[in-house]
C-alpha angles and dihedrals in degrees: 000000000000126000113201096333119190112271095255090055092044094052092043090056091046093048090055093052125104095222142350125234116211108223103200110196096200142008088258088081087070093049117024112353127075124228116233087213088075090058092046091051093049093045095049102029092236113140121235127228104243138175127207093266090057093047091048090054097042098046094170090068114092117223088229089062095059139055101246119229114213124221108281093015116118126216093255091058090050091049091052089049091050092047090053097047126106114273090240089064091051091052091044090055092046090050089052090054090049092048090049091050091051092048093048092047092050090049093048092048090051092050092048092046090051093051092047091048090052089055094043089241101114118114116232 
């Protein structure tokens, strides 16, 4: 167990995980707050375990980039399912997270470039 590890250690541990479990402290994370687990997943390429409620709230997350949790299935059951799956499925899910990260970054860069262009502040 780690308690407040430095960021390089934290992200190294996360990157070597099979899946991440968002632990949302309040219902506000489905309405107006943002889960840091999403950032951790995108940074490291590790898929999250997510149910439909989570995916409905975080609409930028592709279902292919998570390990879906069915109604009535708990996170531990999903983790056991993920641990037992074929390695090709693990790499497929990680690739989906990586593809999502690249797509979101391209979209963000385009939006920023557009805003800077509108203000005449973009570098050529």
